[in-house]
C-alpha positions in Angstrom: -17.7 2.1 8.5 -15.6 3.0 5.5 -12.0 2.1 5.0 -10.5 5.5 5.8 -12.5 5.7 9.0 -11.2 2.3 10.1 -7.7 3.3 9.1 -8.0 6.5 11.2 -8.9 4.3 14.2 -5.9 2.1 13.5 -3.6 5.0 13.2 -4.8 6.4 16.5 -4.5 3.0 18.2 -0.9 2.4 17.1 0.2 6.1 16.9 1.6 5.1 13.5 1.1 5.8 9.8 3.5 3.0 8.8 2.4 0.6 6.1 4.5 -2.6 6.0 4.8 -4.1 2.6 4.6 -7.9 2.6 6.6 -8.9 -0.5 7.9 -12.4 0.3 10.4 -13.0 -2.5 11.0 -16.7 -2.4 14.6 -16.2 -3.4 15.2 -14.1 -0.3 13.4 -16.1 2.4 15.4 -17.7 5.2 16.4 -21.2 4.3 14.7 -22.8 7.2 11.3 -21.6 6.0 11.4 -23.5 2.8 10.6 -26.7 4.7 7.1 -25.3 5.4 4.1 -26.2 3.2 3.6 -22.4 2.4 7.0 -20.7 3.0 5.6 -17.3 2.1 2.8 -17.6 4.7 5.3 -18.9 7.3 7.5 -15.8 6.6 4.6 -13.3 6.7 3.2 -14.7 9.9 6.5 -14.1 11.6 6.8 -10.6 10.1 3.3 -9.8 11.3 4.0 -11.1 14.8 7.1 -8.9 15.0 5.7 -5.7 13.5 1.9 -5.4 14.2 2.4 -3.1 17.1 3.9 -0.6 14.7 1.9 -1.1 11.6 -1.2 0.9 10.6 -1.6 -1.3 7.6 -0.1 -4.2 5.7 0.5 -4.0 2.0 1.1 -7.3 0.2 2.0 -6.9 -3.5 0.1 -9.3 -5.6 3.1 -10.0 -7.8 4.6 -12.1 -5.1 1.6 -14.4 -4.8 0.4 -15.1 -8.3 0.5 -18.9 -8.3 -1.7 -21.5 -6.5 0.4 -21.7 -3.3 0.9 -18.0 -3.4 -2.9 -17.2 -3.3 -3.3 -19.6 -0.4 -0.5 -17.8 1.4 -2.0 -14.5 0.7 -5.4 -15.5 2.0 -3.8 -16.9 5.2 -1.8 -13.6 5.5 -4.9 -11.4 5.2 -6.9 -13.4 7.7 -4.0 -13.4 10.2 -3.5 -9.6 9.8 -7.2 -9.1 10.4 -6.8 -11.2 13.6 -4.3 -8.7 14.8 -6.8 -5.9 13.9 -4.6 -4.6 11.1 -6.2 -3.6 7.8 -4.7 -5.0 4.5 -4.2 -3.0 1.3 -3.6 -5.3 -1.7 -1.1 -3.7 -4.0 -2.5 -5.1 -7.3 -2.6 -2.1 -9.6 -5.7 -3.6 -11.3 -8.1 -2.0 -13.8 -9.8 -3.2 -16.9 -13.1 -3.0 -18.7 -16.5 -4.8 -18.2 -16.5 -8.3 -16.7 -12.7 -8.3 -16.3 -12.8 -5.3 -14.0 -15.6 -6.8 -12.0 -13.6 -10.0 -11.7 -10.6 -8.1 -10.4 -12.8 -6.4 -7.9 -13.5 -9.8 -6.3 -10.1 -9.4 -4.6 -12.1 -7.4 -2.1 -14.6 -10.1 -1.5 -14.3 -12.5 1.4 -16.2 -15.2 -0.4 -14.3 -15.4 -3.6 -11.2 -13.3 -3.2 -8.6 -12.3 -0.7 -10.9 -10.1 1.5 -8.4 -7.2 1.3 -9.7 -3.9 2.8 -8.3 -1.7 0.1 -6.6 -2.0 -3.3 -4.4 0.0 -5.7 -5.8 0.6 -9.2 -4.4 2.0 -12.5 -6.4 4.9 -13.9 -5.2 4.6 -17.4 -8.4 3.1 -18.8 -10.6 5.7 -17.1 -13.4 5.7 -14.6 -15.4 2.8 -15.9 -12.4 0.5 -15.5 -12.3 1.1 -11.8 -16.0 1.6 -11.1 -16.4 -1.9 -9.7 -13.8 -0.9 -7.0 -15.2 2.6 -6.4 -18.7 1.2 -5.8 -17.6 -0.7 -2.7 -16.7 0.5 0.8 -13.1 -0.7 0.3 -10.4 1.8 0.0 -9.2 2.5 -3.6 -5.7 4.0 -4.1 -5.3 5.4 -7.6 -1.8 5.5 -9.1 -0.9 9.1 -9.5 2.9 9.9 -9.3 4.8 6.7 -8.7 8.1 6.2 -7.0 10.0 4.3 -9.7 12.7 6.0 -11.8 10.7 5.9 -14.9 7.5 7.2 -13.3 8.0 10.6 -15.0 8.2 9.2 -18.5 4.4 9.5 -18.9 3.2 11.0 -15.6 5.1 14.2 -16.0 4.0 14.8 -19.6 2.4 18.2 -20.1 -1.1 18.2 -21.5 -2.5 20.7 -23.9 -3.8 22.9 -21.1 -0.4 23.0 -19.4 -1.3 20.5 -16.7 0.8 17.4 -16.1 -0.7 14.0 -16.5 -0.3 13.1 -12.9 -2.1 16.4 -11.9 -5.0 15.5 -14.2 -5.2 12.0 -12.5 -5.3 13.7 -9.1 -8.2 15.9 -10.1 -10.1 13.0 -11.7 -9.6 10.9 -8.5 -11.0 13.7 -6.5 -14.1 13.7 -8.7 -14.4 9.9 -8.4 -14.4 10.1 -4.6 -18.1 10.1 -4.3 -18.2 7.5 -1.5 -15.2 8.9 0.4 -13.1 5.8 -0.3 -10.5 7.1 -2.8 -6.8 7.9 -2.1 -3.8 8.4 -4.2 -0.4 6.7 -4.6 2.3 9.4 -4.7 5.9 8.4 -4.2 8.3 9.9 -1.6 11.0 9.9 -4.2 9.3 12.8 -6.0 8.8 15.3 -3.1 8.1 18.3 -5.4 5.3 16.4 -7.1 4.1 15.2 -3.7 3.6 18.8 -2.6 2.0 19.7 -5.9 -0.6 16.9 -5.7 -1.4 17.8 -2.1 -2.1 21.4 -3.2 -4.5 20.1 -5.8 -6.4 17.6 -3.5 -6.2 18.7 0.1 -8.7 16.1 1.4 -7.5 12.8 -0.2 -5.3 10.5 1.8 -2.1 9.3 0.1 -0.2 6.0 0.1 3.4 7.1 -0.1 5.8 4.4 -1.1 9.6 4.7 -1.5 10.9 5.7 1.9 12.7 2.5 2.6 15.0 0.8 0.0 14.3 3.5 -2.5 15.5 6.3 -0.2 12.5 8.7 -0.5 12.0 11.9 1.5 10.5 10.9 4.9 9.7 14.5 6.0 7.9 15.2 2.7 6.0 11.9 3.0 4.5 13.1 6.3 4.1 16.8 5.5 2.2 16.1 2.3 1.0 12.5 2.5 -1.6 12.9 5.3 -5.0 14.4 5.0 -6.5 15.2 8.5 -3.9 12.9 9.9 -4.9 9.9 7.7 -2.5 8.4 5.1 0.1 5.7 4.8 3.9 5.7 4.3 5.1 2.4 3.1 8.3 0.5 3.5 8.6 -3.1 2.2 12.2 -4.5 1.6 13.7 -2.1 4.2 11.6 -3.8 6.9 10.9 -7.4 5.9 14.5 -8.1 4.8 16.2 -6.0 7.5 17.4 -9.3 9.0 18.1 -11.1 5.7 21.5 -12.2 7.1 20.3 -13.1 10.5 18.7 -16.5 9.8 16.0 -17.3 12.4 16.4 -13.8 13.8 15.0 -12.2 10.7 11.6 -11.4 12.3 13.1 -9.7 15.2 15.2 -7.5 12.9 12.1 -6.6 10.9 10.3 -5.6 14.2 13.3 -3.4 15.1 13.3 -1.8 11.6 9.5 -1.1 11.8 9.8 0.4 15.2 12.7 2.7 14.0 10.8 3.9 11.0 7.7 4.5 13.0 9.6 6.7 15.4 11.2 8.5 12.5 7.9 9.2 10.8 6.4 10.4 14.1 9.1 13.0 14.4 7.4 14.9 11.6 3.8 14.2 12.5 
């Protein structure tokens, strides 16, 4: 079964399209967790326990794990999420050429990587740079129109034929979807572009970041982010650090925040 089929089953089981971003910034973790061997894993385990009933997916960002203890914490996190029947999307934004791309693709390998179920990739180097990801059953979310303030610096640039760069990326990703495992990353902070991309590729699921701390458009995220009911709307800091000032009660606050956002998203589903 491919990633998006499994994701559809998870969405049905939880009545949720919420993706919870697991970005355990060491500088923001509760003090009492720093006594643990792997503080990031200790944090993530408690967040997963508190939020898994509301999560269609977990999305750890690789930037918060790129050191020896971090990779250990990430592998523990992925295994624990799988134990709760929640798929994991690794937000790694990888792509490169030749052997380097193939090595990056081992993130999706249970033997040598993190065993993530899906990954985000950067299309800037073209199809061959992400072919090692496309050739697997794992989900591949291609960066298209991102949620950061500078996203439009390049992505909104008009090409010679009048098409914007992010629109060309969407069309290419649609062509690359030969195995039915490709989605797009399109931010909720750019609702007009979100609508435009949906018009171009009606059948690709989206990962829509930016509805939490970045203040993106929740209604647009649901209206345009889902393809036949499948897609993900992500919140990271707005959930995992909802109880930053609550000490040992941080996980309960995260669970409450996830439940609230799930209900808000479902108002528009």
